[in-house]
PDB file of N, CA, C and O in Angstrom:
ATOM      1  N   UNK A   1     -35.479  -2.404 -31.050  1.00  0.00           N
ATOM      2  CA  UNK A   1     -34.135  -2.954 -31.058  1.00  0.00           C
ATOM      3  C   UNK A   1     -34.187  -4.321 -30.376  1.00  0.00           C
ATOM      4  O   UNK A   1     -34.687  -4.443 -29.258  1.00  0.00           O
ATOM      5  N   UNK A   2     -33.684  -5.314 -31.033  1.00  0.00           N
ATOM      6  CA  UNK A   2     -33.741  -6.672 -30.484  1.00  0.00           C
ATOM      7  C   UNK A   2     -32.680  -6.860 -29.405  1.00  0.00           C
ATOM      8  O   UNK A   2     -31.761  -6.052 -29.271  1.00  0.00           O
ATOM      9  N   UNK A   3     -32.819  -7.923 -28.652  1.00  0.00           N
ATOM     10  CA  UNK A   3     -31.872  -8.171 -27.573  1.00  0.00           C
ATOM     11  C   UNK A   3     -30.481  -8.493 -28.124  1.00  0.00           C
ATOM     12  O   UNK A   3     -29.476  -8.242 -27.459  1.00  0.00           O
ATOM     13  N   UNK A   4     -30.422  -9.034 -29.310  1.00  0.00           N
ATOM     14  CA  UNK A   4     -29.124  -9.335 -29.924  1.00  0.00           C
ATOM     15  C   UNK A   4     -28.403  -8.023 -30.260  1.00  0.00           C
ATOM     16  O   UNK A   4     -27.208  -7.881 -29.998  1.00  0.00           O
ATOM     17  N   UNK A   5     -29.123  -7.085 -30.829  1.00  0.00           N
ATOM     18  CA  UNK A   5     -28.520  -5.792 -31.178  1.00  0.00           C
ATOM     19  C   UNK A   5     -28.094  -5.052 -29.916  1.00  0.00           C
ATOM     20  O   UNK A   5     -27.028  -4.438 -29.881  1.00  0.00           O
ATOM     21  N   UNK A   6     -28.939  -5.112 -28.868  1.00  0.00           N
ATOM     22  CA  UNK A   6     -28.592  -4.460 -27.606  1.00  0.00           C
ATOM     23  C   UNK A   6     -27.335  -5.082 -26.994  1.00  0.00           C
ATOM     24  O   UNK A   6     -26.470  -4.384 -26.465  1.00  0.00           O
ATOM     25  N   UNK A   7     -27.258  -6.399 -27.079  1.00  0.00           N
ATOM     26  CA  UNK A   7     -26.098  -7.099 -26.528  1.00  0.00           C
ATOM     27  C   UNK A   7     -24.829  -6.725 -27.287  1.00  0.00           C
ATOM     28  O   UNK A   7     -23.785  -6.488 -26.680  1.00  0.00           O
ATOM     29  N   UNK A   8     -24.919  -6.673 -28.602  1.00  0.00           N
ATOM     30  CA  UNK A   8     -23.743  -6.310 -29.406  1.00  0.00           C
ATOM     31  C   UNK A   8     -23.317  -4.869 -29.145  1.00  0.00           C
ATOM     32  O   UNK A   8     -22.125  -4.567 -29.083  1.00  0.00           O
ATOM     33  N   UNK A   9     -24.294  -3.985 -28.993  1.00  0.00           N
ATOM     34  CA  UNK A   9     -23.987  -2.592 -28.667  1.00  0.00           C
ATOM     35  C   UNK A   9     -23.298  -2.507 -27.306  1.00  0.00           C
ATOM     36  O   UNK A   9     -22.303  -1.802 -27.140  1.00  0.00           O
ATOM     37  N   UNK A  10     -23.847  -3.236 -26.341  1.00  0.00           N
ATOM     38  CA  UNK A  10     -23.260  -3.258 -25.001  1.00  0.00           C
ATOM     39  C   UNK A  10     -21.821  -3.759 -25.038  1.00  0.00           C
ATOM     40  O   UNK A  10     -20.937  -3.156 -24.429  1.00  0.00           O
ATOM     41  N   UNK A  11     -21.584  -4.847 -25.741  1.00  0.00           N
ATOM     42  CA  UNK A  11     -20.236  -5.403 -25.821  1.00  0.00           C
ATOM     43  C   UNK A  11     -19.270  -4.452 -26.529  1.00  0.00           C
ATOM     44  O   UNK A  11     -18.100  -4.368 -26.154  1.00  0.00           O
ATOM     45  N   UNK A  12     -19.740  -3.753 -27.526  1.00  0.00           N
ATOM     46  CA  UNK A  12     -18.883  -2.775 -28.214  1.00  0.00           C
ATOM     47  C   UNK A  12     -18.525  -1.636 -27.262  1.00  0.00           C
ATOM     48  O   UNK A  12     -17.389  -1.161 -27.258  1.00  0.00           O
ATOM     49  N   UNK A  13     -19.495  -1.199 -26.452  1.00  0.00           N
ATOM     50  CA  UNK A  13     -19.215  -0.142 -25.483  1.00  0.00           C
ATOM     51  C   UNK A  13     -18.256  -0.621 -24.394  1.00  0.00           C
ATOM     52  O   UNK A  13     -17.390   0.133 -23.951  1.00  0.00           O
ATOM     53  N   UNK A  14     -18.412  -1.864 -23.967  1.00  0.00           N
ATOM     54  CA  UNK A  14     -17.496  -2.433 -22.971  1.00  0.00           C
ATOM     55  C   UNK A  14     -16.080  -2.460 -23.532  1.00  0.00           C
ATOM     56  O   UNK A  14     -15.128  -2.098 -22.840  1.00  0.00           O
ATOM     57  N   UNK A  15     -15.943  -2.879 -24.762  1.00  0.00           N
ATOM     58  CA  UNK A  15     -14.619  -2.939 -25.393  1.00  0.00           C
ATOM     59  C   UNK A  15     -13.993  -1.537 -25.469  1.00  0.00           C
ATOM     60  O   UNK A  15     -12.799  -1.371 -25.220  1.00  0.00           O
ATOM     61  N   UNK A  16     -14.804  -0.540 -25.815  1.00  0.00           N
ATOM     62  CA  UNK A  16     -14.299   0.830 -25.909  1.00  0.00           C
ATOM     63  C   UNK A  16     -13.855   1.346 -24.538  1.00  0.00           C
ATOM     64  O   UNK A  16     -12.815   1.996 -24.425  1.00  0.00           O
ATOM     65  N   UNK A  17     -14.630   1.060 -23.512  1.00  0.00           N
ATOM     66  CA  UNK A  17     -14.267   1.488 -22.155  1.00  0.00           C
ATOM     67  C   UNK A  17     -13.046   0.731 -21.650  1.00  0.00           C
ATOM     68  O   UNK A  17     -12.204   1.308 -20.961  1.00  0.00           O
ATOM     69  N   UNK A  18     -12.940  -0.541 -21.980  1.00  0.00           N
ATOM     70  CA  UNK A  18     -11.820  -1.357 -21.515  1.00  0.00           C
ATOM     71  C   UNK A  18     -10.490  -0.816 -22.039  1.00  0.00           C
ATOM     72  O   UNK A  18      -9.459  -0.958 -21.382  1.00  0.00           O
ATOM     73  N   UNK A  19     -10.513  -0.202 -23.212  1.00  0.00           N
ATOM     74  CA  UNK A  19      -9.291   0.373 -23.778  1.00  0.00           C
ATOM     75  C   UNK A  19      -8.818   1.586 -22.979  1.00  0.00           C
ATOM     76  O   UNK A  19      -7.648   1.959 -23.059  1.00  0.00           O
ATOM     77  N   UNK A  20      -9.721   2.208 -22.206  1.00  0.00           N
ATOM     78  CA  UNK A  20      -9.378   3.375 -21.396  1.00  0.00           C
ATOM     79  C   UNK A  20      -8.799   2.990 -20.032  1.00  0.00           C
ATOM     80  O   UNK A  20      -8.260   3.837 -19.320  1.00  0.00           O
ATOM     81  N   UNK A  21      -8.912   1.728 -19.681  1.00  0.00           N
ATOM     82  CA  UNK A  21      -8.475   1.273 -18.362  1.00  0.00           C
ATOM     83  C   UNK A  21      -6.956   1.198 -18.318  1.00  0.00           C
ATOM     84  O   UNK A  21      -6.319   0.714 -19.254  1.00  0.00           O
ATOM     85  N   UNK A  22      -6.380   1.686 -17.211  1.00  0.00           N
ATOM     86  CA  UNK A  22      -4.944   1.554 -17.013  1.00  0.00           C
ATOM     87  C   UNK A  22      -4.700   0.627 -15.825  1.00  0.00           C
ATOM     88  O   UNK A  22      -5.378   0.723 -14.802  1.00  0.00           O
ATOM     89  N   UNK A  23      -3.758  -0.241 -15.967  1.00  0.00           N
ATOM     90  CA  UNK A  23      -3.418  -1.191 -14.917  1.00  0.00           C
ATOM     91  C   UNK A  23      -2.225  -0.626 -14.143  1.00  0.00           C
ATOM     92  O   UNK A  23      -1.219  -0.250 -14.746  1.00  0.00           O
ATOM     93  N   UNK A  24      -2.332  -0.563 -12.807  1.00  0.00           N
ATOM     94  CA  UNK A  24      -1.218  -0.005 -12.039  1.00  0.00           C
ATOM     95  C   UNK A  24       0.008  -0.914 -12.092  1.00  0.00           C
ATOM     96  O   UNK A  24      -0.096  -2.126 -12.278  1.00  0.00           O
ATOM     97  N   UNK A  25       1.154  -0.296 -11.925  1.00  0.00           N
ATOM     98  CA  UNK A  25       2.388  -1.075 -11.902  1.00  0.00           C
ATOM     99  C   UNK A  25       2.508  -1.801 -10.561  1.00  0.00           C
ATOM    100  O   UNK A  25       1.800  -1.495  -9.601  1.00  0.00           O
ATOM    101  N   UNK A  26       3.422  -2.767 -10.524  1.00  0.00           N
ATOM    102  CA  UNK A  26       3.635  -3.524  -9.303  1.00  0.00           C
ATOM    103  C   UNK A  26       4.095  -2.606  -8.163  1.00  0.00           C
ATOM    104  O   UNK A  26       3.721  -2.806  -7.008  1.00  0.00           O
ATOM    105  N   UNK A  27       4.905  -1.604  -8.501  1.00  0.00           N
ATOM    106  CA  UNK A  27       5.388  -0.647  -7.501  1.00  0.00           C
ATOM    107  C   UNK A  27       4.221   0.142  -6.906  1.00  0.00           C
ATOM    108  O   UNK A  27       4.171   0.357  -5.695  1.00  0.00           O
ATOM    109  N   UNK A  28       3.292   0.570  -7.749  1.00  0.00           N
ATOM    110  CA  UNK A  28       2.116   1.296  -7.263  1.00  0.00           C
ATOM    111  C   UNK A  28       1.235   0.416  -6.375  1.00  0.00           C
ATOM    112  O   UNK A  28       0.718   0.874  -5.355  1.00  0.00           O
ATOM    113  N   UNK A  29       1.069  -0.830  -6.762  1.00  0.00           N
ATOM    114  CA  UNK A  29       0.261  -1.760  -5.972  1.00  0.00           C
ATOM    115  C   UNK A  29       0.888  -1.971  -4.600  1.00  0.00           C
ATOM    116  O   UNK A  29       0.193  -1.936  -3.585  1.00  0.00           O
ATOM    117  N   UNK A  30       2.196  -2.191  -4.567  1.00  0.00           N
ATOM    118  CA  UNK A  30       2.883  -2.365  -3.285  1.00  0.00           C
ATOM    119  C   UNK A  30       2.762  -1.114  -2.423  1.00  0.00           C
ATOM    120  O   UNK A  30       2.507  -1.199  -1.222  1.00  0.00           O
ATOM    121  N   UNK A  31       2.947   0.044  -3.045  1.00  0.00           N
ATOM    122  CA  UNK A  31       2.881   1.296  -2.301  1.00  0.00           C
ATOM    123  C   UNK A  31       1.518   1.531  -1.682  1.00  0.00           C
ATOM    124  O   UNK A  31       1.423   1.881  -0.506  1.00  0.00           O
ATOM    125  N   UNK A  32       0.471   1.344  -2.452  1.00  0.00           N
ATOM    126  CA  UNK A  32      -0.875   1.556  -1.909  1.00  0.00           C
ATOM    127  C   UNK A  32      -1.234   0.501  -0.877  1.00  0.00           C
ATOM    128  O   UNK A  32      -1.972   0.785   0.066  1.00  0.00           O
ATOM    129  N   UNK A  33      -0.723  -0.710  -1.041  1.00  0.00           N
ATOM    130  CA  UNK A  33      -0.965  -1.761  -0.052  1.00  0.00           C
ATOM    131  C   UNK A  33      -0.332  -1.385   1.280  1.00  0.00           C
ATOM    132  O   UNK A  33      -0.944  -1.562   2.333  1.00  0.00           O
ATOM    133  N   UNK A  34       0.879  -0.874   1.237  1.00  0.00           N
ATOM    134  CA  UNK A  34       1.555  -0.444   2.466  1.00  0.00           C
ATOM    135  C   UNK A  34       0.785   0.694   3.124  1.00  0.00           C
ATOM    136  O   UNK A  34       0.631   0.710   4.345  1.00  0.00           O
ATOM    137  N   UNK A  35       0.305   1.637   2.336  1.00  0.00           N
ATOM    138  CA  UNK A  35      -0.463   2.753   2.888  1.00  0.00           C
ATOM    139  C   UNK A  35      -1.725   2.232   3.583  1.00  0.00           C
ATOM    140  O   UNK A  35      -2.052   2.676   4.684  1.00  0.00           O
ATOM    141  N   UNK A  36      -2.419   1.314   2.960  1.00  0.00           N
ATOM    142  CA  UNK A  36      -3.637   0.754   3.554  1.00  0.00           C
ATOM    143  C   UNK A  36      -3.317   0.005   4.842  1.00  0.00           C
ATOM    144  O   UNK A  36      -4.048   0.127   5.825  1.00  0.00           O
ATOM    145  N   UNK A  37      -2.245  -0.760   4.849  1.00  0.00           N
ATOM    146  CA  UNK A  37      -1.878  -1.516   6.049  1.00  0.00           C
ATOM    147  C   UNK A  37      -1.507  -0.581   7.203  1.00  0.00           C
ATOM    148  O   UNK A  37      -1.933  -0.798   8.338  1.00  0.00           O
ATOM    149  N   UNK A  38      -0.727   0.443   6.920  1.00  0.00           N
ATOM    150  CA  UNK A  38      -0.328   1.394   7.965  1.00  0.00           C
ATOM    151  C   UNK A  38      -1.552   2.150   8.484  1.00  0.00           C
ATOM    152  O   UNK A  38      -1.711   2.319   9.693  1.00  0.00           O
ATOM    153  N   UNK A  39      -2.416   2.604   7.576  1.00  0.00           N
ATOM    154  CA  UNK A  39      -3.623   3.321   7.997  1.00  0.00           C
ATOM    155  C   UNK A  39      -4.522   2.420   8.839  1.00  0.00           C
ATOM    156  O   UNK A  39      -5.097   2.877   9.828  1.00  0.00           O
ATOM    157  N   UNK A  40      -4.649   1.163   8.468  1.00  0.00           N
ATOM    158  CA  UNK A  40      -5.465   0.222   9.242  1.00  0.00           C
ATOM    159  C   UNK A  40      -4.875   0.008  10.625  1.00  0.00           C
ATOM    160  O   UNK A  40      -5.610  -0.046  11.611  1.00  0.00           O
ATOM    161  N   UNK A  41      -3.565  -0.114  10.706  1.00  0.00           N
ATOM    162  CA  UNK A  41      -2.908  -0.302  11.993  1.00  0.00           C
ATOM    163  C   UNK A  41      -3.120   0.920  12.888  1.00  0.00           C
ATOM    164  O   UNK A  41      -3.459   0.779  14.063  1.00  0.00           O
ATOM    165  N   UNK A  42      -2.924   2.105  12.338  1.00  0.00           N
ATOM    166  CA  UNK A  42      -3.093   3.326  13.120  1.00  0.00           C
ATOM    167  C   UNK A  42      -4.548   3.502  13.570  1.00  0.00           C
ATOM    168  O   UNK A  42      -4.800   3.923  14.699  1.00  0.00           O
ATOM    169  N   UNK A  43      -5.480   3.189  12.711  1.00  0.00           N
ATOM    170  CA  UNK A  43      -6.891   3.277  13.078  1.00  0.00           C
ATOM    171  C   UNK A  43      -7.233   2.277  14.173  1.00  0.00           C
ATOM    172  O   UNK A  43      -8.010   2.586  15.076  1.00  0.00           O
ATOM    173  N   UNK A  44      -6.660   1.081  14.098  1.00  0.00           N
ATOM    174  CA  UNK A  44      -6.934   0.091  15.135  1.00  0.00           C
ATOM    175  C   UNK A  44      -6.375   0.536  16.490  1.00  0.00           C
ATOM    176  O   UNK A  44      -7.008   0.314  17.522  1.00  0.00           O
ATOM    177  N   UNK A  45      -5.205   1.156  16.493  1.00  0.00           N
ATOM    178  CA  UNK A  45      -4.641   1.687  17.740  1.00  0.00           C
ATOM    179  C   UNK A  45      -5.532   2.794  18.292  1.00  0.00           C
ATOM    180  O   UNK A  45      -5.812   2.821  19.490  1.00  0.00           O
ATOM    181  N   UNK A  46      -5.979   3.702  17.436  1.00  0.00           N
ATOM    182  CA  UNK A  46      -6.874   4.782  17.849  1.00  0.00           C
ATOM    183  C   UNK A  46      -8.163   4.219  18.452  1.00  0.00           C
ATOM    184  O   UNK A  46      -8.596   4.664  19.515  1.00  0.00           O
ATOM    185  N   UNK A  47      -8.773   3.250  17.781  1.00  0.00           N
ATOM    186  CA  UNK A  47     -10.019   2.667  18.284  1.00  0.00           C
ATOM    187  C   UNK A  47      -9.794   1.910  19.586  1.00  0.00           C
ATOM    188  O   UNK A  47     -10.677   1.880  20.444  1.00  0.00           O
ATOM    189  N   UNK A  48      -8.627   1.302  19.743  1.00  0.00           N
ATOM    190  CA  UNK A  48      -8.312   0.597  20.992  1.00  0.00           C
ATOM    191  C   UNK A  48      -8.267   1.593  22.156  1.00  0.00           C
ATOM    192  O   UNK A  48      -8.843   1.347  23.216  1.00  0.00           O
ATOM    193  N   UNK A  49      -7.575   2.721  21.948  1.00  0.00           N
ATOM    194  CA  UNK A  49      -7.518   3.741  22.998  1.00  0.00           C
ATOM    195  C   UNK A  49      -8.900   4.347  23.262  1.00  0.00           C
ATOM    196  O   UNK A  49      -9.265   4.578  24.414  1.00  0.00           O
ATOM    197  N   UNK A  50      -9.661   4.600  22.209  1.00  0.00           N
ATOM    198  CA  UNK A  50     -11.005   5.145  22.386  1.00  0.00           C
ATOM    199  C   UNK A  50     -11.874   4.166  23.170  1.00  0.00           C
ATOM    200  O   UNK A  50     -12.665   4.584  24.014  1.00  0.00           O
ATOM    201  N   UNK A  51     -11.737   2.887  22.904  1.00  0.00           N
ATOM    202  CA  UNK A  51     -12.495   1.871  23.619  1.00  0.00           C
ATOM    203  C   UNK A  51     -12.126   1.857  25.104  1.00  0.00           C
ATOM    204  O   UNK A  51     -13.001   1.751  25.962  1.00  0.00           O
ATOM    205  N   UNK A  52     -10.844   1.963  25.400  1.00  0.00           N
ATOM    206  CA  UNK A  52     -10.401   1.982  26.798  1.00  0.00           C
ATOM    207  C   UNK A  52     -10.966   3.207  27.514  1.00  0.00           C
ATOM    208  O   UNK A  52     -11.452   3.096  28.640  1.00  0.00           O
ATOM    209  N   UNK A  53     -10.906   4.367  26.874  1.00  0.00           N
ATOM    210  CA  UNK A  53     -11.413   5.598  27.491  1.00  0.00           C
ATOM    211  C   UNK A  53     -12.921   5.503  27.728  1.00  0.00           C
ATOM    212  O   UNK A  53     -13.406   5.863  28.800  1.00  0.00           O
ATOM    213  N   UNK A  54     -13.653   5.025  26.740  1.00  0.00           N
ATOM    214  CA  UNK A  54     -15.108   4.891  26.891  1.00  0.00           C
ATOM    215  C   UNK A  54     -15.435   3.893  27.997  1.00  0.00           C
ATOM    216  O   UNK A  54     -16.357   4.123  28.780  1.00  0.00           O
ATOM    217  N   UNK A  55     -14.704   2.803  28.070  1.00  0.00           N
ATOM    218  CA  UNK A  55     -14.930   1.811  29.127  1.00  0.00           C
ATOM    219  C   UNK A  55     -14.678   2.417  30.506  1.00  0.00           C
ATOM    220  O   UNK A  55     -15.458   2.197  31.432  1.00  0.00           O
ATOM    221  N   UNK A  56     -13.598   3.176  30.646  1.00  0.00           N
ATOM    222  CA  UNK A  56     -13.293   3.805  31.938  1.00  0.00           C
ATOM    223  C   UNK A  56     -14.378   4.818  32.319  1.00  0.00           C
ATOM    224  O   UNK A  56     -14.785   4.876  33.480  1.00  0.00           O
ATOM    225  N   UNK A  57     -14.844   5.608  31.363  1.00  0.00           N
ATOM    226  CA  UNK A  57     -15.918   6.562  31.638  1.00  0.00           C
ATOM    227  C   UNK A  57     -17.207   5.837  32.031  1.00  0.00           C
ATOM    228  O   UNK A  57     -17.915   6.272  32.940  1.00  0.00           O
ATOM    229  N   UNK A  58     -17.502   4.756  31.362  1.00  0.00           N
ATOM    230  CA  UNK A  58     -18.687   3.961  31.673  1.00  0.00           C
ATOM    231  C   UNK A  58     -18.590   3.410  33.095  1.00  0.00           C
ATOM    232  O   UNK A  58     -19.554   3.470  33.858  1.00  0.00           O
ATOM    233  N   UNK A  59     -17.421   2.874  33.445  1.00  0.00           N
ATOM    234  CA  UNK A  59     -17.229   2.351  34.807  1.00  0.00           C
ATOM    235  C   UNK A  59     -17.331   3.469  35.834  1.00  0.00           C
ATOM    236  O   UNK A  59     -17.873   3.259  36.919  1.00  0.00           O
ATOM    237  N   UNK A  60     -16.824   4.647  35.514  1.00  0.00           N
ATOM    238  CA  UNK A  60     -16.902   5.794  36.412  1.00  0.00           C
ATOM    239  C   UNK A  60     -18.359   6.208  36.656  1.00  0.00           C
ATOM    240  O   UNK A  60     -18.760   6.446  37.795  1.00  0.00           O
ATOM    241  N   UNK A  61     -19.128   6.290  35.599  1.00  0.00           N
ATOM    242  CA  UNK A  61     -20.533   6.660  35.718  1.00  0.00           C
ATOM    243  C   UNK A  61     -21.290   5.604  36.524  1.00  0.00           C
ATOM    244  O   UNK A  61     -22.108   5.951  37.377  1.00  0.00           O
ATOM    245  N   UNK A  62     -21.032   4.339  36.268  1.00  0.00           N
ATOM    246  CA  UNK A  62     -21.693   3.282  37.027  1.00  0.00           C
ATOM    247  C   UNK A  62     -21.273   3.304  38.501  1.00  0.00           C
ATOM    248  O   UNK A  62     -22.067   2.996  39.390  1.00  0.00           O
ATOM    249  N   UNK A  63     -20.027   3.667  38.738  1.00  0.00           N
ATOM    250  CA  UNK A  63     -19.552   3.763  40.118  1.00  0.00           C
ATOM    251  C   UNK A  63     -20.212   4.892  40.876  1.00  0.00           C
ATOM    252  O   UNK A  63     -20.481   4.772  42.071  1.00  0.00           O
ATOM    253  N   UNK A  64     -20.474   5.988  40.187  1.00  0.00           N
ATOM    254  CA  UNK A  64     -21.094   7.144  40.832  1.00  0.00           C
ATOM    255  C   UNK A  64     -22.601   6.931  41.001  1.00  0.00           C
ATOM    256  O   UNK A  64     -23.144   7.180  42.077  1.00  0.00           O
ATOM    257  N   UNK A  65     -23.267   6.482  39.964  1.00  0.00           N
ATOM    258  CA  UNK A  65     -24.728   6.390  39.996  1.00  0.00           C
ATOM    259  C   UNK A  65     -25.239   4.977  40.229  1.00  0.00           C
ATOM    260  O   UNK A  65     -26.432   4.785  40.463  1.00  0.00           O
ATOM    261  N   UNK A  66     -24.368   3.998  40.169  1.00  0.00           N
ATOM    262  CA  UNK A  66     -24.824   2.607  40.274  1.00  0.00           C
ATOM    263  C   UNK A  66     -24.782   2.137  41.659  1.00  0.00           C
ATOM    264  O   UNK A  66     -25.131   0.989  41.932  1.00  0.00           O
TER     265      UNK A  66
END
């Protein structure tokens, strides 16, 4: 099979798959964006508290053994 035939086959398969793709509505995009932003904010707060706790434990250990 020549590279031209392979390329044409590939492009035909891409076209067939592209017809199966659905594009989300603007409402869905906004909704998922809000979910990602809220989850990122909550995760950042969690990591901030975890960082403070780990820092305090580290200082405690250094105070006892240092």
